[in-house]
N, C-alpha and C positions, 0 to 999 in steps of 0.2 A: 516564610515569606510569601508571596502571589506567586503561581503557576503562570510561565511562557511557554508561550511557541515556538518551535519550531524557529520560524521567519520572524518571528518577533527577535527572539535571539540574533538571527545573522542581520538585521539592523540595528540592534546597539551595540555589535562586535563591530563592526565597519563602521561606524561613532567613533570607533576607538571608548566605548564602555564598559569596561572587562572587569566584571563579580570575581571579587575572594571563592569563592566555591557555586559551581554546576553541579547539580543534579539530574543528571541524562536518564530521563524516565519512558517505556515506551513499547509498543511492540516494535517500531520497525530500528532493525539496531543500525542498518545502514545511513540511516541518521546521524545517528551518532556518533559513525567514522564519520562523518563529515564535520558534523560540528568539534571535534577534539582534533581535526586538521583545522582547523577556524582557528579553533583557541589558539594552538601552539603556535603557529604562523604569527596573530595577533601580537603575541605579548617576546617572543622567543626571536632573536639575532638568528639567522641559521648557521653563523658562523659559531656561537654561543653554544648552540643547540646544545650538543653532546654534554656536556658540562651542566645543564641547569635542566633535561628532562629526566626523570624517572616515569617512568610505569609498571606498575605490580598488581597482583593479586589479591585481592581483599584478606582470602583466609592463610597466604603463605605468609603472610607479616605478625609477629605477635605483639605486644601494646609497644614495649621498649621499643622496638624496631618501624613502627608505626610512627609515634613521637618522635623519633629521629629523625624519621625519610621528612614527614609535614614541617620540621623545626630549619632543619636545614638551609645556612642562605644560601643564595647566589653567588653566581660566579663572575665577578666581573660582566655582573647586568643588574639587573632592580628588578627582575622577579623571576624567577622557574614556575616551572609547569610540570605537576604532579597528578598522573593519572591511575585512579586506584580501581581496576575492573569487580565485575565481581560479587557488587556490596550487599547483593539478595544472599547470598551466603555464608555470613552474618549469622548463626541462633539471636535468639532478643536479648540473653543475657553473654553474649562471648562478653570478655574482655577484650578483644581489639573493638568490637564498637561500640562497649565503652568508653576505650580511649579516644575512639573516631567524636565521638559524641560532646567528649569533652573539648578540644580542639575546635570543634565549630561551635562554640560557644565563643570563643576569642580565635580567632583563624587570623596567623598572621599571615601580612600587608605582603610579603615577600616570593606568598607563595601563591598560583592559580591552584587551585585543587578540583578536578574533576572525579565527580563522582560518578560510576556507570554501572545502571544496573540492566542484566539480561532482561530482554524482549519474552523471556516466560513468564515472565512478573512487570508488568507493565503497569502496574499500578506503584505509584509510592508512598514510601512507609510515612507515616506522620512526621515521627523523631527527626527524621534527617530534614527532610521536608519543610520545616518550621525553620531551618537553621540555612537554608542554602539558595539556592538562588535554582527552583524545581521545572527542567525545562520537559515537557511532555513530546517526543518525539512518538510521535501517533502514523498511523499508514497515511500517506500524501493522498485527498483529490484526483481526480484524473485528469482535471486543466494542469495539478502544480505538478502531476506526472509526465505532464511532457514538457515541460518546459527545464524539472527536471532532468526529462534526455537529453535534451537541446545544451544547457549548459554541458552535461556529465562528456556527449558527443565534443564539446569544443575541446576539453582537458583533458579526451584522447585524441584529442587532429580528428578527430572526422569529421564528415561531413553529410547528415540525415536529409533528407528534404519531409518537409514537413508530412506528407501523408505515406512517407516510409517511419515517422517515429506513430505515426497513428497508428500501421497494423502493427507496429510492433509490439505496441499497447496489448490491439486487440489479442494478438495472437499467444505473447508469453503471461498478461496479465498483469497489477499494478505491483507485482511484488518488487522492488528494486533491489534486491540483492540478484533475484531471477534477472531482471532488466541491464545488471552490471553486467553479471558474467557474462551474458551474450552480445553485449556493446565489448565488450573482450575481444571474442572473438570479429567482431569487426574489425577491429582495430588491427588485425593482427593483415589483412586487404593489404595491399602497395598501396600506399599513400597515395593520395590526392581522389582515390576513386568515392567515385557520386555513389553513394549508397539509395537509390530508387524504392518504391514500394515495392516490384515486383525481385528485385537482386537479396533483398532482406527475403523476402518469401521465400524464394529458397532456399538461399542461406537458413535460416531458422526451423526451414523444413513445413511452415504451413504457407500458402499460398492465398494471394488475397483475392477474395472469394470465398472462403475455405475455413475462415473459423466457428469458433462457435455460438458465438454470436450473430453471421451468416447462417448457420443455421437457427436460431431460435427466433432470427426476422423472419425466417419463411414462412415459421408456423404463424405466428401472429400475423402476416399478409398472407393468412390465405393460400402460402405456394406449398403446398404438402405435398405435390409431388416433390420438387426441385430439397426442400427437407427431408424425405427419405432416402434423393442422391447425397444428400452431402452426408449425413448420417454413421457411416464409412468410414472416408477421407478422415470425419473428424475425430472420432473414437480412438482412429490410429495417433493422434497425435500424440506426443510425450505430455505424462501432468493433465490429461483428459480420461472422466469415466463418466459412468452411465452413472452417476448420483451427483458428479461435479455438472452436470446437464442437466440430470433434475434440479437441483436446487436454483439456477440460472431459471428455468421452467420458473420454478417455485416467487423467486424475487418482483420478474417478472408480469407474475399473474395478480401478484400485491399490488404494484406498482400500476398497471392497467385497471386494476379492483377502483381505488383509489380516484382515474383519473377521471371512473363512468360515474364513480358519486359526486362527484365535482360538474360534471357532463352534466346528469340526471336533477342541479339545484342551477343550473341556466350560465355556469360556467363554458365559454366557449375559446378560444383564440387566443392569441396571445397572454390572457387573462389566467386562461388555460394554465398555460404551457408554464407562465408564472406561479401558481401554485404547485405544481408538478416539480419543478426547481427548486422550492422554496422547501420541499417537504427534503428534500432531496443532501441537501445543506443540512436541515437540523437532524436530521436519521444518517450521514456518511456513510452509505451500503459502501462495504467493500469489493474489490469485483469487478465492480462495473463501468464503460464505456463514461464517456464524456458524459457527464451530467444535463448538461441543454440543450446534448441532439437523443437524449433517453428520452428528456423531460417532452420535447419534441414527435417523437417516435412512440410513448406510452400517452401523448392525448391525438394524435392518428388514431389507433389503436383500439380507442375507447370508443370510440363513434362505432366501429359494430362489431365490438364484443361488449352486448347487455350483460347486466348483471347478472340473468341468464344463466348464462351461455359459459362467462368467470367463473359461477360457484364452483360447476359441472365441471369445468377444468382442471380448478383446483381439489376436487376429489378424485378427477382419474389422476393428477400429477402426485400424491400424496399416495396413493395408493401403486402405482412407481415405482414410488422410494423405498417405499416399504418391501417391493417383492428386489429389485435390486441390492439391497441390501439380504437379503439369502437366498442369494442365488451365484451362478458360476459365472467367473466373462463373457465364458462366452454365450452366453444367453441377455446382454448388456440391446446388444441390437433389434432383437427380435421384442424383448423391451420394450426398446425405444421407441422402434416400426408400430407397434401397438398403439403405442402412446400420442405418438404423432395424427395415425391415421383414427384415431379418438376425438383430436383436440381439432382435428379439420371441419373441414363443413364440406358437403356435397356439392355437386355445381348444380344441381336443381335449391338446392337453400340458399345459394349464391346469384342468383337470378330475383328469388323471389323478395 
C-alpha cells in the first residue's frame, strides 16, 4: 500500500476514513503516540473503551495468542482497536511474525490494528508495508513544530505567547519528546499564567539571546566579541557540547556556501531566499530553526562570506571537530574560542 505522511493520516481520520491496519514507522515516536490516541478516539466510544481496546508487545505473544487477539469480536460496538508495539523485535522467521502476515492478507473488518515500530528502526519492513497503511512519523520541520507546540499547549491548558514558542524551540531544539517534557513542567505553574519569552527562558534555563543559534548568528554577523562572550553560557546549557556547536557551524557553512554559489550566478533578493528555502525543504535538515528565517539569514550572510572565506572556515571547523572528539571537556571552551577567532575578521578587513 502507498505510504502516508502523519498530516495526511490525521486529515483522513478527521474525515472518518479509518483503515483496518496502520503501520507506524519513523524516528519521531511522540507522533506515533499522537496517532494512536487519535485513532482510538475516532474508533471507540469512551464508555466502552475498556472492553474494546488491547495493547500488547509483539514478541510477548505466541502465534495462537496473536490470532485470538486479532480475531476477537468487539463487545457492544462495531469495532475494536488493537495496538501491537515493537514489531521490529520479531526475527524474519519468527512464528508470530508469520501469523501476523497471514492476518494482514485478510484483516478482520471488526478490528483496527495499529502496528508500532520503534524509532530506532525508522524504515518499514517491505512485507508488512505492502499489506498495511504505512505512516511515516518523521521529524517535523521547524514551522510544523511551532504548530505542534501550539496544539499541545492548548491540550495542556497553558498559554504560550508566539515569541515564547519560538524561544522554546531555539533553546531546546525540535525533538518533540524533549519539548513535551518542558511543556509538562510549564503546565505545573498556576492556572492562567501567561508564558512569556522571558518567563520560559528563566524556567528552561536558557535566556533569550543566549541560545546556540544566537552564538552562531554572532559568528556569521562578524560580532566576534559577542560570540566569545556567549560561548561560556551556551556551553553551560543542558544538552550542549562543543561537538554540537561545531556541527551547527558546519551545517550553516554548507548552507551559506550554497547561497554564495547562487549569488555568484547572479541570483539575489527574494529569488535567492526562495532558492535556499527550496533546498531546505528538499533536504529537511534536522536541528535548525524556522527554515524561512534561516534562508533569509543565509542569503544575507552570503554577501560578506565569499567562497574563499567559506572554504577556509570549513577547514577550520573540521579541524575543531576532530580536536573536540579527541580532547577533554575542560578544553572545549578554549578550542571553540580559538575557532571563533579564526572565523572572525579583523576591524581592518571589515573597513577594507
